[in-house]
C-alpha positions in Angstrom: -42.9 20.7 -4.5 -39.4 21.8 -3.5 -39.7 19.7 -0.3 -40.7 16.7 -2.3 -37.7 17.1 -4.7 -35.4 17.4 -1.7 -36.8 14.2 -0.1 -36.2 12.4 -3.5 -32.7 13.7 -3.7 -31.9 12.6 -0.1 -33.4 9.1 -0.8 -31.3 8.8 -4.0 -28.1 9.8 -2.1 -28.9 7.2 0.7 -29.5 4.6 -1.9 -26.2 5.3 -3.7 -24.3 5.2 -0.4 -25.8 1.8 0.4 -25.0 0.5 -3.1 -21.4 1.6 -2.7 -21.2 -0.1 0.7 -22.3 -3.4 -0.9 -20.5 -2.9 -4.2 -18.5 -6.1 -4.6 -16.1 -4.4 -7.0 -15.3 -1.8 -4.4 -14.8 -4.4 -1.7 -12.6 -6.6 -3.8 -10.4 -3.7 -5.0 -10.0 -2.4 -1.4 -9.2 -5.9 0.0 -6.5 -6.4 -2.6 -5.1 -2.9 -2.1 -5.1 -3.2 1.7 -3.4 -6.6 1.4 -0.8 -5.0 -0.8 0.0 -2.1 1.6 0.1 -4.4 4.6 2.6 -6.7 2.9 4.8 -4.0 1.5 8.3 -4.2 2.8 10.1 -2.0 0.2 9.3 1.5 -0.9 8.4 0.6 -4.4 5.9 -1.9 -3.2 4.3 0.7 -0.9 4.1 3.2 -3.8 2.5 0.5 -6.0 -0.1 -0.1 -3.3 -0.7 3.7 -3.1 -1.5 3.7 -6.8 -4.2 1.1 -6.2 -5.9 3.4 -3.7 -5.5 6.4 -6.1 -7.4 4.4 -8.7 -10.2 3.3 -6.3 -10.5 6.9 -5.0 -11.0 8.1 -8.6 -14.0 5.7 -9.1 -15.4 6.2 -5.6 -14.7 9.8 -4.6 -17.3 9.8 -1.9 -15.6 7.0 0.0 -13.2 8.0 2.8 -11.1 4.8 3.2 -9.2 5.0 -0.2 -8.3 8.6 0.6 -7.3 7.6 4.1 -4.9 4.9 2.8 -3.3 7.2 0.3 -2.4 9.5 3.2 -1.2 6.6 5.2 1.0 5.4 2.3 2.5 8.9 2.0 3.4 8.9 5.7 4.7 5.3 5.8 6.9 6.1 2.8 8.5 8.9 4.9 9.1 6.3 7.7 10.6 4.0 5.1 13.2 6.6 4.2 11.5 8.5 1.4 12.8 12.1 1.9 9.9 14.0 0.4 8.2 17.1 1.6 5.7 16.6 -1.2 4.5 13.4 0.4 4.1 15.1 3.7 2.2 18.0 2.1 0.0 15.6 0.2 -0.8 13.6 3.3 -1.8 16.7 5.3 -4.0 17.9 2.5 -5.8 14.6 2.3 -6.2 14.4 6.1 -7.8 17.9 6.1 -10.2 16.7 3.3 -11.0 13.6 5.4 -12.0 15.8 8.4 -14.7 17.3 6.2 -16.0 14.1 4.6 -19.4 12.7 5.6 -19.0 9.3 7.2 -15.3 9.4 7.9 -14.3 7.9 11.2 -12.8 10.9 13.0 -11.0 8.8 15.5 -9.1 7.2 12.7 -8.5 10.5 10.9 -7.1 12.2 14.0 -4.9 9.2 14.5 -3.5 9.8 11.0 -3.1 13.5 11.8 -1.0 12.5 14.8 0.9 10.1 12.6 1.5 13.0 10.1 3.3 15.0 12.8 5.2 12.0 14.0 6.5 11.5 10.4 7.2 15.2 10.1 9.4 15.0 13.2 11.0 11.7 12.1 12.0 13.2 8.8 13.8 16.2 10.3 14.1 15.9 14.1 16.6 18.7 14.3 14.3 21.3 12.9 10.8 19.9 13.6 11.2 18.1 16.9 11.2 21.3 19.1 8.4 22.8 17.0 6.0 19.9 16.9 6.9 17.4 19.6 3.6 17.9 21.4 1.4 17.6 18.3 1.4 13.8 17.8 0.3 13.2 21.4 -2.4 15.9 21.1 -4.0 14.3 18.1 -3.6 10.7 19.4 -5.4 11.9 22.6 -8.2 13.4 20.6 -8.6 10.1 18.7 -8.7 8.1 21.9 -11.3 10.4 23.3 -13.5 9.9 20.3 -13.1 6.1 20.3 -11.4 4.5 23.4 -11.7 1.1 21.6 -9.5 2.1 18.7 -6.1 0.4 19.1 -4.1 2.6 16.6 -3.9 5.8 18.6 -3.2 3.8 21.8 -0.2 1.9 20.3 1.3 4.6 18.2 1.1 7.1 21.1 2.7 4.6 23.4 5.6 4.1 20.9 5.9 7.8 20.1 6.4 8.8 23.8 9.2 6.2 24.2 11.1 8.2 21.6 11.0 11.4 23.5 13.5 12.7 26.1 12.4 12.3 29.7 12.0 16.0 30.3 9.3 16.4 27.6 7.7 13.0 27.7 4.0 13.2 28.6 2.6 10.9 31.3 1.5 7.8 29.3 1.3 4.3 30.8 3.0 2.6 28.0 2.7 -0.9 29.4 -1.0 -0.6 30.1 -1.7 0.9 26.6 0.4 -1.7 24.9 -1.6 -4.5 26.6 -4.9 -2.9 25.9 -4.0 -2.3 22.2 -3.1 -6.0 21.9 -6.6 -6.9 23.1 -8.3 -4.5 20.8 -6.2 -5.6 17.8 -7.2 -9.2 18.6 -10.9 -8.3 18.6 -10.6 -6.3 15.3 -12.4 -7.9 12.4 -10.6 -7.7 9.1 -12.5 -5.7 6.4 -12.6 -2.6 4.3 -14.6 -0.4 6.8 -11.8 0.1 9.2 -8.0 0.7 8.8 -5.9 -2.4 9.6 -2.4 -1.0 10.3 -0.6 -0.4 13.6 0.5 -3.9 14.7 4.1 -3.1 13.9 4.2 -0.7 16.8 3.0 -3.4 19.2 5.8 -5.7 18.0 8.3 -2.9 18.4 7.2 -2.2 22.0 6.5 -5.7 23.2 9.3 -7.4 21.4 7.0 -10.1 20.0 4.2 -10.4 17.5 0.6 -9.9 18.5 -0.9 -13.0 20.3 -3.0 -15.1 18.0 -6.7 -14.8 18.9 -8.2 -17.9 20.3 -11.6 -19.0 18.9 
C-alpha cells in the first residue's frame, strides 16, 4: 500500500512539473520579464525587471529560472554601479539554493557563481581581487566541463581573463573562445528554458555586435 501511494505521489509530481512546463501564463510572464531585463539600460529598469522575476518565483517556487534571473539581476546591478553588499549576499544565497534545485542547469548555475565572484571583485578590487581572483575562472571552467556548448561561461571567462594582470592571467585562448561563443550564441534558440544573457561580453571583446544568423 505504501509503495502504491509513493507511485501515485511521484506521478502527481511529474504531472505538475509537465503542467508548469506548458503553463502559458508562466511562459508569457517569463518572456516579458526576460525581455525587460535584456533591454534594461538603467539601474531602475533592471530593478523593475528583477521585481517581475520575484513575482514569478512566488507563484512558481519549484521553477529554477526565475530564481536564476533574480540572482543575475543582483549581479548585473553591481556591474551597473549599485554599491550593495546586500545584493551580492542575496545573489550568493540564491545561487546556493539553485545548486540544490531539481532540474536546474548546473552549467548555467556555475556560470552565475563565477559571475558572482567577478562582481565581488569588480565592486572592491583593492580588497577582493587578491583574495578571489582565481574563483571566477574556477567556476567558469566547471560550467564549461558540464556543458561545452554553453556560450556564457566561454565568453565571460574570456572577458574576465583580459582584465587580469599578465602574471596571474590563466592560459585561455581568448580569440578562440570568443569565436566559438559567437557560433553558440547564433545557434541559441530564444525561450524561457535557458538564460539569454552574455552577448554584451562578445561585443566588448570583438568590438562589434554578434553576427546575424543566416537562415
